[in-house]
N, CA and C of each residue as an Amber inpcrd file, in Angstrom:
protein
   591
  95.2450000 -18.2590000 -42.1190000  94.1500000 -18.0900000 -43.0590000
  92.8260000 -18.6070000 -42.4820000  92.8750000 -19.7480000 -41.7690000
  91.6670000 -20.3250000 -41.1930000  91.0990000 -19.4260000 -40.1010000
  91.9700000 -18.8160000 -39.3200000  91.4980000 -17.9360000 -38.2530000
  90.7710000 -16.7310000 -38.8240000  91.3320000 -16.1360000 -39.8760000
  90.6890000 -14.9800000 -40.4880000  89.3520000 -15.3620000 -41.1090000
  89.2940000 -16.5180000 -41.7410000  88.0550000 -16.9810000 -42.3570000
  87.0040000 -17.2790000 -41.2870000  87.4030000 -17.9220000 -40.1820000
  86.4780000 -18.2100000 -39.0880000  85.9660000 -16.9370000 -38.4280000
  86.8480000 -15.9600000 -38.2450000  86.4470000 -14.6850000 -37.6470000
  85.4840000 -13.9400000 -38.5620000  85.7700000 -13.9510000 -39.8700000
  84.8820000 -13.2670000 -40.8230000  83.5170000 -13.9500000 -40.8710000
  83.4960000 -15.2630000 -40.8230000  82.2360000 -15.9970000 -40.8400000
  81.4340000 -15.7230000 -39.5590000  82.1030000 -15.7550000 -38.4140000
  81.4330000 -15.4690000 -37.1520000  80.8920000 -14.0550000 -37.1010000
  81.6680000 -13.0910000 -37.5750000  81.2300000 -11.7000000 -37.6010000
  80.0390000 -11.5110000 -38.5380000  80.0430000 -12.2120000 -39.6680000
  78.9170000 -12.0760000 -40.5980000  77.6320000 -12.6780000 -40.0000000
  77.7330000 -13.7690000 -39.2630000  76.5580000 -14.3610000 -38.6190000
  76.0140000 -13.4210000 -37.5530000  76.8880000 -12.8570000 -36.7230000
  76.4520000 -11.9370000 -35.6730000  75.8200000 -10.6940000 -36.2840000
  76.3970000 -10.1650000 -37.3120000  75.8490000  -8.9600000 -37.9650000
  74.5030000  -9.2620000 -38.6210000  74.3570000 -10.4320000 -39.2240000
  73.0830000 -10.8000000 -39.8540000  71.9690000 -10.8580000 -38.8140000
  72.2230000 -11.5360000 -37.6890000  71.1930000 -11.6140000 -36.6490000
  70.9220000 -10.2510000 -36.0130000  71.9420000  -9.4320000 -35.8740000
  71.7420000  -8.0880000 -35.3080000  70.8930000  -7.2370000 -36.2370000
  71.1820000  -7.2590000 -37.5210000  70.3860000  -6.4910000 -38.4770000
  68.9480000  -7.0100000 -38.5520000  68.7870000  -8.3240000 -38.5090000
  67.4330000  -8.8880000 -38.5070000  66.6430000  -8.4450000 -37.2850000
  67.3030000  -8.4410000 -36.1250000  66.6210000  -7.9950000 -34.9050000
  66.2530000  -6.5250000 -34.9960000  67.1080000  -5.7100000 -35.5670000
  66.8000000  -4.2880000 -35.7220000  65.6310000  -4.0730000 -36.6740000
  65.5980000  -4.8410000 -37.7550000  64.4890000  -4.7050000 -38.7100000
  63.1810000  -5.1360000 -38.0590000  63.1950000  -6.2440000 -37.2890000
  61.9740000  -6.7310000 -36.6470000  61.5010000  -5.8130000 -35.5270000
  62.4260000  -5.2430000 -34.7630000  62.0480000  -4.4180000 -33.6220000
  61.7540000  -2.9760000 -34.0090000  62.1620000  -2.5820000 -35.1790000
  61.9680000  -1.1980000 -35.6100000  60.5700000  -0.9370000 -36.1110000
  60.3310000   0.2830000 -36.5320000  58.9990000   0.6290000 -37.0440000
  58.7140000  -0.0630000 -38.3740000  57.4480000  -0.0590000 -38.7440000
  57.0390000  -0.6840000 -40.0040000  57.4700000   0.2270000 -41.1580000
  58.3360000  -0.2980000 -42.0020000  58.8580000   0.4350000 -43.1570000
  58.8160000  -0.4760000 -44.3700000  59.0280000   0.0710000 -45.5650000
  59.1030000  -0.7980000 -46.7520000  60.2320000  -1.8180000 -46.6770000
  61.2970000  -1.4940000 -45.9740000  62.4090000  -2.4400000 -45.8350000
  61.9350000  -3.6890000 -45.0950000  61.1120000  -3.4790000 -44.1000000
  60.6200000  -4.6130000 -43.3260000  59.8080000  -5.5660000 -44.1980000
  59.0310000  -5.0470000 -45.1380000  58.2660000  -5.9060000 -46.0320000
  59.1530000  -6.5830000 -47.0630000  60.1980000  -5.8970000 -47.5120000
  61.0940000  -6.4770000 -48.5180000  61.9180000  -7.6350000 -47.9690000
  62.4100000  -7.4870000 -46.7450000  63.2740000  -8.5230000 -46.1760000
  62.5540000  -9.3140000 -45.0910000  61.2270000  -9.3200000 -45.1110000
  60.4390000  -9.9770000 -44.0790000  60.7860000 -11.4300000 -43.8440000
  60.8030000 -12.2860000 -44.8860000  61.1190000 -13.6980000 -44.6420000
  62.5260000 -13.9090000 -44.0820000  63.4780000 -13.1210000 -44.5490000
  64.8480000 -13.2610000 -44.0510000  64.9440000 -12.7380000 -42.6250000
  64.2030000 -11.6760000 -42.3110000  64.2570000 -11.0790000 -40.9790000
  63.6280000 -11.9690000 -39.9120000  62.8780000 -12.9930000 -40.3300000
  62.2520000 -13.9000000 -39.3690000  63.2230000 -14.9570000 -38.8360000
  64.4760000 -14.9360000 -39.2590000  65.4500000 -15.9300000 -38.8030000
  65.6140000 -15.9850000 -37.2840000  65.6460000 -14.8610000 -36.5690000
  65.8170000 -14.9570000 -35.1090000  64.6280000 -15.5670000 -34.3770000
  63.4600000 -15.6210000 -34.9960000  62.2860000 -16.1750000 -34.3250000
  62.3590000 -17.6820000 -34.3050000  61.8970000 -18.3760000 -33.3070000
  61.2530000 -17.9060000 -32.0950000  62.2220000 -17.6820000 -30.9390000
  63.4980000 -18.0570000 -31.1010000  64.4240000 -18.0370000 -29.9700000
  64.8770000 -16.6330000 -29.5730000  65.0180000 -15.7390000 -30.5280000
  65.5070000 -14.3990000 -30.2310000  64.5150000 -13.3400000 -30.6940000
  63.2380000 -13.5790000 -30.4570000  62.2380000 -12.6240000 -30.9200000
  62.3150000 -11.3390000 -30.1080000  61.9810000 -10.2410000 -30.7620000
  62.0180000  -8.9190000 -30.1480000  60.5960000  -8.3960000 -30.0290000
  60.2740000  -7.7840000 -28.8860000  58.9760000  -7.1440000 -28.7320000
  59.1070000  -6.0040000 -27.7290000  58.0200000  -5.2760000 -27.5620000
  58.0260000  -4.0910000 -26.7050000  57.2400000  -4.3120000 -25.4330000
  57.0870000  -5.5450000 -24.9780000  56.2900000  -5.8060000 -23.7910000
  56.9280000  -5.2490000 -22.5180000  58.2140000  -4.9810000 -22.5390000
  58.8700000  -4.3860000 -21.3880000  58.3040000  -3.0060000 -21.1010000
  57.9010000  -2.3090000 -22.1350000  57.3900000  -0.9500000 -22.0000000
  55.8730000  -0.9420000 -22.1270000  55.2030000  -1.8200000 -21.3820000
  53.7580000  -1.9580000 -21.4900000  53.0650000  -0.6870000 -21.0030000
  52.2370000  -0.0730000 -21.8410000  51.5330000   1.1280000 -21.3990000
  50.3990000   0.8220000 -20.4250000  49.9270000  -0.4110000 -20.4080000
  48.8180000  -0.8010000 -19.5450000  49.2660000  -2.0040000 -18.7140000
  49.9340000  -1.7650000 -17.5600000  50.4690000  -2.8990000 -16.8000000
  49.3550000  -3.7550000 -16.2100000  49.6900000  -4.9830000 -15.8970000
  48.7320000  -5.9260000 -15.3280000  48.3130000  -5.4270000 -13.9510000
  47.0200000  -5.3330000 -13.7300000  46.5200000  -4.8500000 -12.4450000
  45.5220000  -5.8260000 -11.8330000  45.4750000  -7.0380000 -12.3580000
  44.5740000  -8.0400000 -11.7960000  45.0990000  -9.4380000 -12.0850000
  44.5570000 -10.3880000 -11.3470000  44.8460000 -11.7970000 -11.5720000
  43.6410000 -12.3980000 -12.2710000  43.8990000 -13.2020000 -13.2770000
  42.7950000 -13.8010000 -14.0300000  42.9420000 -15.3080000 -14.0300000
  41.8260000 -15.9670000 -13.9150000  41.8110000 -17.4100000 -13.9530000
  40.5480000 -17.9040000 -14.6310000  40.5760000 -19.1560000 -14.9990000
  39.4370000 -19.7640000 -15.6830000  39.0920000 -21.0690000 -14.9850000
  37.8160000 -21.2030000 -14.6570000  37.3010000 -22.4800000 -14.1730000
  36.2100000 -22.9140000 -15.1400000  36.0240000 -24.2020000 -15.2320000
  35.0540000 -24.7270000 -16.1960000  34.3220000 -25.9040000 -15.5850000
  33.1400000 -26.1440000 -16.1100000  32.4130000 -27.3510000 -15.7360000
  31.8460000 -27.9790000 -16.9930000  31.8080000 -29.2890000 -16.9490000
  31.3390000 -30.0640000 -18.0930000  29.9050000 -30.4960000 -17.8610000
  29.2140000 -30.7070000 -18.9570000  27.9010000 -31.3420000 -18.8880000
  28.0740000 -32.7370000 -19.4880000  27.9040000 -33.7240000 -18.6280000
  28.0630000 -35.1160000 -19.0380000  26.7610000 -35.8490000 -18.7740000
  26.2330000 -36.4770000 -19.7530000  25.0060000 -37.2660000 -19.6060000
  23.8550000 -36.4170000 -19.0530000  23.8220000 -35.1340000 -19.4620000
  22.7310000 -34.2550000 -19.0770000  22.9170000 -33.4980000 -17.7810000
  23.8020000 -33.9620000 -16.8960000  23.9890000 -33.3060000 -15.6030000
  25.3020000 -32.5290000 -15.5910000  25.2900000 -31.3100000 -15.0370000
  26.5510000 -30.5630000 -14.9540000  27.4520000 -31.1060000 -13.8520000
  28.7280000 -31.1000000 -14.1220000  29.7310000 -31.5470000 -13.1590000
  30.1120000 -30.3740000 -12.2550000  31.0360000 -30.5970000 -11.3540000
  31.5350000 -29.5380000 -10.4690000  32.5170000 -28.6470000 -11.2310000
  32.6950000 -27.4320000 -10.7300000  33.6390000 -26.4970000 -11.3460000
  35.0620000 -26.9900000 -11.1150000  35.8920000 -26.8940000 -12.1720000
  37.2880000 -27.3330000 -12.1100000  38.1690000 -26.1970000 -12.6000000
  39.2270000 -25.8990000 -11.8410000  40.1840000 -24.8660000 -12.2200000
  41.0540000 -25.4050000 -13.3520000  41.0540000 -24.7240000 -14.5030000
  41.8580000 -25.2040000 -15.6250000  43.0960000 -24.3440000 -15.8570000
  43.2270000 -23.2130000 -15.1680000  44.3940000 -22.3680000 -15.3990000
  45.5340000 -22.6470000 -14.4210000  45.2320000 -22.9570000 -13.1660000
  46.2890000 -23.1590000 -12.1600000  47.1870000 -24.3610000 -12.4450000
  46.6640000 -25.5300000 -12.8620000  47.5730000 -26.6470000 -13.1480000
  48.5650000 -26.3430000 -14.2750000  48.1200000 -25.6220000 -15.2910000
  49.0340000 -25.2870000 -16.3910000  50.1180000 -24.3220000 -15.9210000
  49.7480000 -23.3720000 -15.0660000  50.7370000 -22.4290000 -14.5280000
  51.7310000 -23.1630000 -13.6310000  51.2360000 -24.0680000 -12.7890000
  52.1230000 -24.8350000 -11.9090000  53.0930000 -25.6920000 -12.7120000
  52.6120000 -26.2740000 -13.8070000  53.4890000 -27.0770000 -14.6560000
  54.5540000 -26.2150000 -15.3200000  54.1830000 -25.0150000 -15.7280000
  55.1450000 -24.0980000 -16.3340000  56.2080000 -23.6800000 -15.3310000
  55.8010000 -23.3820000 -14.1100000  56.7440000 -22.9410000 -13.1020000
  57.5450000 -24.0890000 -12.5030000  57.0860000 -25.3180000 -12.6800000
  57.7890000 -26.4660000 -12.1300000  59.0390000 -26.8390000 -12.9020000
  59.0850000 -26.5420000 -14.1610000  60.2390000 -26.8720000 -14.9870000
  60.7710000 -25.5840000 -15.5970000  61.7760000 -25.0240000 -14.9950000
  62.2960000 -23.7340000 -15.4470000  63.1680000 -23.8560000 -16.6950000
  63.8460000 -24.9650000 -16.8730000  64.7530000 -25.0810000 -18.0000000
  64.0030000 -25.2500000 -19.3230000  63.0640000 -26.1550000 -19.3640000
  62.2410000 -26.3810000 -20.5530000  60.7720000 -26.3460000 -20.1380000
  60.2130000 -25.1560000 -19.9010000  58.8460000 -25.0780000 -19.3710000
  57.8010000 -25.4480000 -20.4170000  56.6830000 -25.9000000 -19.9110000
  55.5480000 -26.2230000 -20.7630000  54.9270000 -24.9310000 -21.2810000
  54.4270000 -24.9520000 -22.4690000  53.7730000 -23.7840000 -23.0610000
  52.2450000 -23.8840000 -22.9410000  51.7820000 -24.8620000 -22.1970000
  50.3430000 -25.1080000 -22.1150000  49.5870000 -23.9530000 -21.4670000
  50.2130000 -23.2460000 -20.5300000  49.5250000 -22.1370000 -19.8730000
  49.2130000 -21.0080000 -20.8460000  49.9320000 -20.9720000 -21.9520000
  49.6700000 -19.9290000 -22.9560000  48.3290000 -20.1320000 -23.6530000
  47.8350000 -21.3460000 -23.6660000  46.5150000 -21.5900000 -24.2580000
  45.4670000 -20.7890000 -23.5120000  45.5040000 -20.8860000 -22.1820000
  44.5120000 -20.1960000 -21.3610000  44.7520000 -18.6900000 -21.3860000
  46.0050000 -18.2660000 -21.1970000  46.2690000 -16.8230000 -21.1250000
  45.9940000 -16.1320000 -22.4560000  46.3620000 -16.7490000 -23.5580000
  46.0930000 -16.1400000 -24.8680000  44.5950000 -16.0680000 -25.1490000
  43.8730000 -17.1260000 -24.7770000  42.4240000 -17.1100000 -24.9920000
  41.7530000 -16.0580000 -24.1040000  42.2570000 -15.8640000 -22.8920000
  41.7150000 -14.8190000 -22.0200000  41.9250000 -13.4360000 -22.6130000
  43.1200000 -13.2040000 -23.1220000  43.4080000 -11.9050000 -23.7340000
  42.5150000 -11.6890000 -24.9460000  42.3830000 -12.7190000 -25.7850000
  41.5530000 -12.5800000 -26.9910000  40.0780000 -12.4190000 -26.6460000
  39.6220000 -13.0820000 -25.5840000  38.2040000 -13.0140000 -25.2070000
  37.8110000 -11.6180000 -24.7500000  38.6860000 -10.9440000 -23.9990000
  38.3510000  -9.6450000 -23.4380000  39.0700000  -8.4870000 -24.1200000
  39.6890000  -8.7400000 -25.2650000  40.4100000  -7.6830000 -25.9710000
  39.4270000  -6.6730000 -26.5690000  39.8150000  -5.4210000 -26.4860000
  39.0180000  -4.3440000 -27.0790000  39.8940000  -3.6200000 -28.0770000
  39.3690000  -3.3940000 -29.2460000  40.0780000  -2.6470000 -30.2660000
  40.0230000  -1.1580000 -29.9110000  41.1850000  -0.5100000 -29.8570000
  41.2390000   0.9020000 -29.4690000  40.4440000   1.7850000 -30.4190000
  40.5490000   1.5090000 -31.7110000  39.8390000   2.3310000 -32.6980000
  38.3290000   2.1400000 -32.5410000  37.8950000   0.8950000 -32.3650000
  36.4660000   0.6470000 -32.1740000  35.9670000   1.2900000 -30.8850000
  36.8060000   1.2910000 -29.8550000  36.4040000   1.9200000 -28.5970000
  36.2710000   3.4340000 -28.7670000  37.1960000   4.0580000 -29.4880000
  37.0910000   5.5050000 -29.7240000  35.8690000   5.8480000 -30.5570000
  35.5670000   5.0120000 -31.5570000  34.3860000   5.2560000 -32.3740000
  33.1010000   5.0720000 -31.5690000  33.1000000   4.1060000 -30.6470000
  31.8980000   3.9260000 -29.8390000  31.7110000   5.0800000 -28.8590000
  32.8060000   5.6710000 -28.4030000  32.6940000   6.8450000 -27.5320000
  32.1340000   8.0440000 -28.2940000  32.3470000   8.0690000 -29.5870000
  31.8020000   9.1520000 -30.4200000  30.4240000   8.8100000 -30.9720000
  29.8310000   7.7120000 -30.5100000  28.5220000   7.2370000 -30.9770000
  28.5180000   6.9640000 -32.4740000  29.5930000   6.3080000 -32.9320000
  29.6970000   5.9610000 -34.3490000  29.8400000   4.4480000 -34.5000000
  28.9790000   3.6850000 -33.8100000  29.0660000   2.2280000 -33.8540000
  28.8020000   1.6640000 -35.2450000  28.1110000   2.4310000 -36.0740000
  27.7900000   1.9160000 -37.4000000  29.0120000   1.8220000 -38.3050000
  30.1160000   2.4780000 -37.9400000  31.3150000   2.4140000 -38.7750000
  32.0420000   1.0790000 -38.6340000  32.0970000   0.5560000 -37.4350000
  32.7660000  -0.7270000 -37.2070000  31.8140000  -1.6290000 -36.4480000
  31.2200000  -2.6140000 -37.1150000  30.3180000  -3.5210000 -36.4060000
  31.1110000  -4.4550000 -35.4980000  30.6080000  -4.6790000 -34.3080000
  31.2570000  -5.5660000 -33.3510000  30.5240000  -6.8960000 -33.3680000
  31.0760000  -7.8450000 -34.1050000  30.3940000  -9.1370000 -34.2020000
  30.8480000 -10.1110000 -33.1270000  31.9130000  -9.8010000 -32.4030000
  32.3730000 -10.6590000 -31.3140000  32.9190000 -11.9930000 -31.7630000
  33.3860000 -12.0990000 -33.0060000  33.8820000 -13.3810000 -33.5090000
  35.1320000 -13.8320000 -32.7680000  36.0110000 -12.8990000 -32.4230000
  37.2390000 -13.2730000 -31.7180000  36.9160000 -13.8080000 -30.3300000
  35.9760000 -13.1810000 -29.6360000  35.5890000 -13.6520000 -28.3120000
  34.9490000 -15.0280000 -28.3530000  34.1160000 -15.2650000 -29.3590000
  33.4860000 -16.5820000 -29.4970000  34.5210000 -17.6530000 -29.8140000
  35.4880000 -17.3000000 -30.6620000  36.5490000 -18.2450000 -31.0050000
  37.3890000 -18.5760000 -29.7650000  37.6690000 -17.5740000 -28.9310000
  38.4410000 -17.8020000 -27.7110000  37.6710000 -18.6710000 -26.7210000
  36.3710000 -18.4370000 -26.5830000  35.5650000 -19.2670000 -25.6870000
  35.5090000 -20.7100000 -26.1760000  35.4030000 -20.8820000 -27.4740000
  35.3690000 -22.2380000 -28.0320000  36.6920000 -22.9620000 -27.7720000
  37.8090000 -22.2250000 -27.8960000  39.1210000 -22.8080000 -27.6200000
  39.2310000 -23.2080000 -26.1520000  38.7770000 -22.3390000 -25.2480000
  38.8100000 -22.6680000 -23.8240000  37.9130000 -23.8700000 -23.5090000
  36.7700000 -23.9670000 -24.1710000  35.8720000 -25.0990000 -23.9480000
  36.5220000 -26.4070000 -24.3960000  37.1640000 -26.3990000 -25.5420000
  37.8440000 -27.6150000 -26.0170000  38.9990000 -27.9920000 -25.0950000
  39.7220000 -26.9760000 -24.6210000  40.8300000 -27.2340000 -23.7000000
  40.3090000 -27.8130000 -22.3850000  39.2150000 -27.2520000 -21.8540000
  38.6400000 -27.7570000 -20.6090000  38.1730000 -29.2010000 -20.7720000
  37.5970000 -29.5260000 -21.9280000  37.1410000 -30.8950000 -22.1690000
  38.3210000 -31.8540000 -22.2690000  39.4650000 -31.3440000 -22.6820000
  40.6510000 -32.2010000 -22.8050000  41.3140000 -32.4520000 -21.4590000
  41.3760000 -31.4300000 -20.5860000  42.1180000 -31.5810000 -19.3320000
  41.2670000 -32.0720000 -18.1640000  39.9500000 -32.0560000 -18.3030000
  39.0890000 -32.5870000 -17.2480000  38.3160000 -33.7760000 -17.7960000
  37.7350000 -34.5220000 -16.9020000  37.0110000 -35.7260000 -17.3300000
  35.6620000 -35.7800000 -16.6320000  34.7530000 -36.4770000 -17.2510000
  33.4400000 -36.7030000 -16.6520000  33.5710000 -37.7460000 -15.5480000
  32.8210000 -37.5390000 -14.4740000  32.8280000 -38.5370000 -13.4030000
  31.8100000 -39.6140000 -13.7430000  31.9560000 -40.7380000 -13.1410000
  31.0290000 -41.8340000 -13.3990000  31.7680000 -43.1300000 -13.6470000
  30.9930000 -44.2030000 -13.7450000  31.5910000 -45.5190000 -13.9170000
  32.1270000 -45.7230000 -15.3290000  31.3130000 -45.4010000 -16.3150000
  31.7570000 -45.6090000 -17.6930000  32.3520000 -44.3100000 -18.2280000
  33.3180000 -44.4090000 -19.1180000  33.9100000 -43.1890000 -19.6600000
  32.9040000 -42.4340000 -20.5400000  32.5000000 -41.2670000 -20.0780000
  31.5550000 -40.4440000 -20.8130000  32.2900000 -39.3080000 -21.4980000
  31.7410000 -38.8840000 -22.6040000  32.2960000 -37.7140000 -23.2940000
  31.4360000 -36.5160000 -22.9400000  32.0690000 -35.3720000 -22.6700000
  31.2660000 -34.1880000 -22.3540000  30.5010000 -33.7090000 -23.5870000
  29.2960000 -33.2140000 -23.3590000  28.4970000 -32.6970000 -24.4640000
  28.5350000 -31.1740000 -24.5360000  28.8110000 -30.5260000 -23.3990000
  28.8810000 -29.0620000 -23.3770000  29.7850000 -28.6240000 -22.2360000
  30.2810000 -27.3930000 -22.3460000  31.1890000 -26.8300000 -21.3410000
  30.7130000 -25.4210000 -21.0190000  30.7760000 -25.0690000 -19.7360000
  30.5090000 -23.6950000 -19.3260000  31.7900000 -23.1370000 -18.7110000
  32.1550000 -21.9410000 -19.1250000  33.3900000 -21.2900000 -18.6820000
  33.0310000 -20.2020000 -17.6740000  33.8050000 -20.1230000 -16.6180000
  33.6570000 -19.0430000 -15.6330000  34.9940000 -18.2900000 -15.5780000
  34.9280000 -16.9930000 -15.8660000  36.1040000 -16.1290000 -15.8160000
  36.1470000 -15.4690000 -14.4430000  37.2320000 -15.6670000 -13.7300000
  37.3920000 -15.1100000 -12.3930000  38.5190000 -14.0850000 -12.4380000
  38.2050000 -12.8610000 -12.0690000  39.1850000 -11.7810000 -12.0670000
  39.2530000 -11.1910000 -10.6710000  40.4600000 -11.1240000 -10.1260000
  40.6590000 -10.5060000  -8.8140000  41.5840000  -9.3170000  -8.9940000
  41.0700000  -8.1360000  -8.6920000  41.9010000  -6.9420000  -8.8410000
  42.9580000  -6.9330000  -7.7440000  44.1480000  -6.5070000  -8.1160000
  45.2470000  -6.4460000  -7.1570000  45.0470000  -5.2490000  -6.2380000
  45.4680000  -5.3510000  -4.9780000  45.3030000  -4.2140000  -4.0750000
  46.1580000  -3.0340000  -4.5270000  45.8020000  -1.8350000  -4.1470000
  46.5780000  -0.6710000  -4.5610000  48.0220000  -0.7480000  -4.0680000
  48.8840000  -0.0740000  -4.7720000  50.3080000  -0.0900000  -4.4630000
  50.5650000   0.4480000  -3.0560000  49.7420000   1.3850000  -2.6010000
  49.9410000   1.9870000  -1.2830000  49.7140000   0.9880000  -0.1480000
  48.9530000  -0.0830000  -0.3860000  48.6850000  -1.0860000   0.6490000
  49.4030000  -2.3960000   0.3700000  50.4770000  -2.3650000  -0.3900000
  51.1630000  -3.5940000  -0.7920000  51.8060000  -4.3320000   0.3780000
  52.1410000  -3.6180000   1.4590000  52.7880000  -4.2610000   2.5920000
  51.7800000  -4.9000000   3.5520000  50.5140000  -4.5600000   3.4320000
  49.4720000  -5.1350000   4.2780000  48.9910000  -6.4320000   3.6310000
  49.4170000  -7.5570000   4.1910000  49.1110000  -8.8550000   3.5830000
  47.6490000  -9.2480000   3.7060000  46.9030000  -8.5810000   4.5850000
  45.4850000  -8.9130000   4.7300000  44.6160000  -8.2380000   3.6730000
  45.1790000  -7.3130000   2.9050000  44.4090000  -6.6140000   1.8840000
  44.1540000  -7.5360000   0.7030000  42.9220000  -7.6570000   0.3300000
  42.5300000  -8.4920000  -0.8070000  41.7690000  -7.6390000  -1.8030000
  41.9650000  -7.9210000  -3.0590000  41.2520000  -7.2020000  -4.1040000
  39.8470000  -7.7470000  -4.2980000  39.0550000  -7.0100000  -5.0180000
  37.6780000  -7.4070000  -5.2930000  37.6540000  -8.4820000  -6.3780000
  36.7920000  -9.4720000  -6.1910000  36.6840000 -10.5900000  -7.1300000
  35.4640000 -10.3840000  -8.0200000  35.6600000 -10.5230000  -9.3390000
  34.5740000 -10.4280000 -10.3150000  34.4660000 -11.7700000 -11.0260000
  33.2470000 -12.2190000 -11.2160000  32.9880000 -13.5070000 -11.8590000
  32.0650000 -13.2770000 -13.0470000  32.3960000 -13.8900000 -14.1780000
  31.5650000 -13.8120000 -15.3710000  31.4200000 -15.2220000 -15.9360000
  30.1820000 -15.6790000 -16.0570000  29.9100000 -17.0100000 -16.5950000
  29.5040000 -16.9120000 -18.0550000  30.0180000 -17.8490000 -18.8370000
  29.5960000 -17.9190000 -20.2370000  28.3510000 -18.7810000 -20.3480000
  27.7630000 -18.7890000 -21.5030000  26.6620000 -19.7150000 -21.7730000
  27.2730000 -21.1080000 -21.9860000  26.4250000 -22.1050000 -22.0240000
  26.9110000 -23.4480000 -22.3090000  27.3840000 -23.5230000 -23.7400000
  28.5870000 -24.0230000 -23.9370000  29.1890000 -24.1420000 -25.2630000
  29.0910000 -25.6140000 -25.6690000  28.3270000 -25.8740000 -26.6900000
  28.1090000 -27.2480000 -27.1380000  29.3350000 -27.7260000 -27.8990000
  29.8190000 -28.9100000 -27.5380000  31.0100000 -29.4820000 -28.1990000
  30.6170000 -30.3030000 -29.4140000
């Protein structure tokens, strides 16, 4: 009797998680809204997404460097993305999620809405105003992160008053030249204005 009960319980747990994953990974339907809270059970450990089938694959390397303004003078540029990536790759079993701060803010800063882009191509900018609030929010997040991971130089501990972000993008070489190790992609640099903390 115990074996049958244990098997039935195990089968019901597996079926529940399988159905939840199907509801989450499937198209948006009324069922998804009805069972939404219950369907969130597999998250965050067994979340489903379609990133494997990315229609726009990564074709460049992106990084962020920042400099602080302390006591009126700007400091030197400091790379804030590489240390977080190195920390993530250093511990494979329980990696740090800190690199997601930079990568998510980069995506949000340069994200373009497809519908807004199509409307702008049709010269219909008046339908969807582009206020850039998401980009400003992402820059502010990067500025706060840079102020947290870097420090002002000097004898006494100073607090930074402003941060400037530099976005560095290096395009990857074409696939046809992938075996030529001397091939380097073009580097693009974009500096933000000073962000007051």
